[in-house]
C-alpha positions in Angstrom: 156.1 151.9 -25.0 157.6 148.4 -24.5 157.8 147.0 -21.0 158.6 143.8 -19.1 155.3 142.4 -17.9 154.8 139.5 -15.6 151.5 137.7 -16.0 150.4 135.6 -13.0 147.5 133.5 -14.2 146.8 129.8 -13.5 144.6 129.2 -16.6 147.1 128.4 -19.4 144.7 129.4 -22.1 144.0 132.8 -20.6 147.7 133.4 -19.9 148.6 132.5 -23.5 146.0 134.8 -25.0 147.0 137.7 -22.7 150.7 137.1 -23.5 150.0 137.1 -27.2 148.2 140.4 -27.2 150.8 142.1 -25.0 153.6 140.8 -27.2 151.9 142.2 -30.2 152.3 145.6 -28.6 156.1 145.0 -28.2 156.2 143.9 -24.6 158.4 141.2 -23.1 156.0 138.9 -21.3 156.7 136.2 -18.7 153.8 133.9 -17.5 153.6 132.2 -14.1 150.8 130.0 -12.9 151.4 130.1 -9.2 150.9 133.0 -6.7 153.9 132.3 -4.5 156.2 131.9 -7.5 154.8 135.0 -9.1 155.6 137.0 -5.9 159.1 135.5 -5.7 159.9 136.6 -9.3 158.3 140.0 -8.9 160.4 140.7 -5.8 163.7 139.2 -7.3 163.4 141.0 -10.6 160.7 143.6 -10.5 158.8 143.9 -13.8 157.4 147.2 -15.2 153.9 145.9 -14.6 152.2 142.9 -13.1 149.0 141.4 -14.5 147.6 139.4 -11.6 144.7 137.0 -11.4 142.7 137.0 -8.2 142.3 133.2 -7.8 145.7 131.5 -7.7 147.3 128.4 -6.1 149.6 128.9 -3.1 148.9 132.6 -2.7 145.8 134.4 -4.0 146.1 137.7 -5.9 145.2 139.8 -2.9 148.0 138.3 -0.8 150.5 138.7 -3.7 149.5 142.3 -4.2 149.7 143.1 -0.5 153.1 141.5 0.0 154.5 143.1 -3.2 153.3 146.5 -2.1 155.3 146.2 1.1 158.5 146.1 -0.9 158.1 147.3 -4.5 156.0 150.0 -6.2 155.3 147.8 -9.2 152.0 148.8 -11.0 149.4 146.0 -10.7 146.4 145.2 -12.9 144.1 142.6 -11.3 142.0 140.1 -13.2 138.7 139.5 -11.3 135.6 137.4 -12.1 132.3 139.0 -12.9 130.3 139.8 -9.7 133.3 139.9 -7.3 132.9 143.6 -6.4 134.1 143.0 -2.8 137.3 141.5 -4.1 137.8 144.2 -6.7 137.4 146.9 -4.0 139.8 144.9 -1.7 142.3 144.8 -4.5 142.1 148.6 -5.0 142.3 149.1 -1.2 145.7 147.2 -1.0 147.2 149.1 -3.9 146.1 147.6 -7.3 146.2 150.3 -9.9 143.5 148.9 -12.1 141.3 145.8 -12.6 139.7 144.0 -15.6 136.7 141.8 -15.1 136.5 138.3 -16.6 135.4 137.5 -19.3 137.4 140.4 -20.8 138.5 141.5 -24.2 142.3 141.0 -24.5 142.4 144.2 -26.5 140.8 146.1 -23.6 143.4 144.6 -21.2 146.2 145.7 -23.6 144.8 149.2 -23.6 144.6 149.2 -19.8 148.2 148.1 -19.7 149.3 151.0 -21.9 147.3 153.4 -19.7 148.8 152.2 -16.4 152.3 152.2 -17.9 151.9 155.8 -19.2 150.8 157.0 -15.8 153.5 155.0 -14.0 156.1 156.6 -16.2 154.6 160.1 -16.1 154.1 160.3 -19.8 150.4 161.0 -19.7 150.6 164.2 -17.6 150.5 167.3 -19.7 151.9 169.3 -16.8 154.9 167.1 -16.3 157.0 169.4 -14.0 156.5 171.8 -11.1 155.8 171.6 -7.4 152.4 171.8 -5.7 152.4 172.9 -2.1 149.8 173.1 0.6 151.1 173.7 4.1 153.2 170.7 5.0 152.1 168.8 1.9 154.5 169.0 -1.1 153.9 167.2 -4.5 156.9 167.3 -6.8 155.3 166.5 -10.2 158.5 166.2 -12.1 160.2 163.9 -9.6 156.9 162.1 -8.8 157.5 162.5 -5.1 155.2 163.4 -2.2 156.2 164.6 1.2 154.2 165.4 4.3 156.5 167.5 6.4 159.9 165.7 6.4 158.3 162.3 5.7 158.1 160.8 2.2 154.6 159.5 1.3 154.4 156.4 -0.9 151.6 156.7 -3.5 150.7 154.4 -6.4 150.6 156.1 -9.9 146.9 156.5 -9.7 146.9 158.0 -6.2 149.6 160.4 -7.3 147.7 161.5 -10.4 144.5 161.9 -8.4 146.1 164.0 -5.7 147.9 166.2 -8.3 144.7 166.7 -10.3 142.8 167.8 -7.2 145.5 170.1 -6.0 145.8 171.7 -9.4 142.1 172.5 -9.2 141.6 173.7 -5.6 138.0 174.2 -4.3 136.6 172.7 -7.5 134.0 170.0 -7.0 134.4 166.9 -9.2 131.9 164.1 -9.6 133.3 160.5 -9.5 132.5 160.0 -13.1 134.4 163.2 -14.0 137.5 162.1 -12.0 137.2 158.6 -13.6 137.4 160.3 -17.1 140.0 163.0 -16.3 142.4 161.0 -14.1 141.9 157.4 -15.3 141.1 158.3 -18.9 137.9 156.1 -18.8 134.6 157.2 -20.3 133.1 154.2 -18.6 133.8 152.2 -15.4 133.0 151.5 -11.8 133.0 154.8 -9.8 133.8 152.8 -6.7 137.4 152.9 -8.1 137.5 156.6 -7.3 135.9 156.1 -3.9 138.6 153.6 -2.9 141.5 155.8 -4.1 140.1 158.8 -2.3 139.9 156.7 0.9 143.5 155.5 0.5 144.8 159.1 -0.2 143.0 160.3 2.9 144.7 157.6 5.0 148.1 158.8 3.7 147.8 162.6 3.8 145.1 163.5 6.3 145.8 164.0 10.0 142.5 162.3 10.7 141.2 160.3 7.7 137.7 160.0 9.3 137.4 163.8 9.4 139.3 164.9 6.2 140.2 168.5 5.8 142.0 168.4 2.5 140.1 166.0 0.3 136.5 166.7 1.3 133.3 165.1 0.3 130.8 167.3 -1.6 127.5 165.6 -0.9 125.5 164.7 -4.0 128.5 165.6 -6.2 131.8 164.0 -5.3 135.0 165.5 -4.0 137.0 168.7 -3.9 140.5 169.7 -2.6 140.3 172.3 0.2 143.8 173.9 0.7 144.8 174.2 4.3 147.3 176.9 3.4 144.8 179.5 2.3 145.9 182.9 0.9 
């Protein structure tokens, strides 16, 4: 699964190592060391995926991700330093698909890249077609489109997969760790990733995100999807 990947990283050594590993997997890699220049290139010629460092000159990674999300649905993997949990959550809040914590294994990053690309291209979903409906909410799995009434809803690849998974299993309670494994494909990881994605989904599909009716919290367990259009 080859792809065009833009790496925005101001440490030349890290950028070189990342590029080398990704090129071994057959990807075409371009490296940029400045946030503003990385954003300009991503907007002018959108890559298949962006590997984005958090701390950058000109514009930091959060600003780059936020501005990119306003115009392009490019998948983003953020590189964050150990202990920067607030920044990792902030990155997920504004639309990053995944993150890797420094110091990281380049091979782990390469595997995360493959995972995000598969999900962005829809290749990882065993049920690749069909339409899921619940009242005014429609999820077209084959077309990778979501509509709420007449309005299109823009979701990241992870948000889409999470929503589809929950809708395919209505009224079934999932723990955060179970969702992390079944949707993200991770047998390890920070469960706050799931929490942030649920929060973002609620903001996009719930009439009142503070009192969710579709994606409800099961206290002591996790979350379940409660259909509004009940038989």
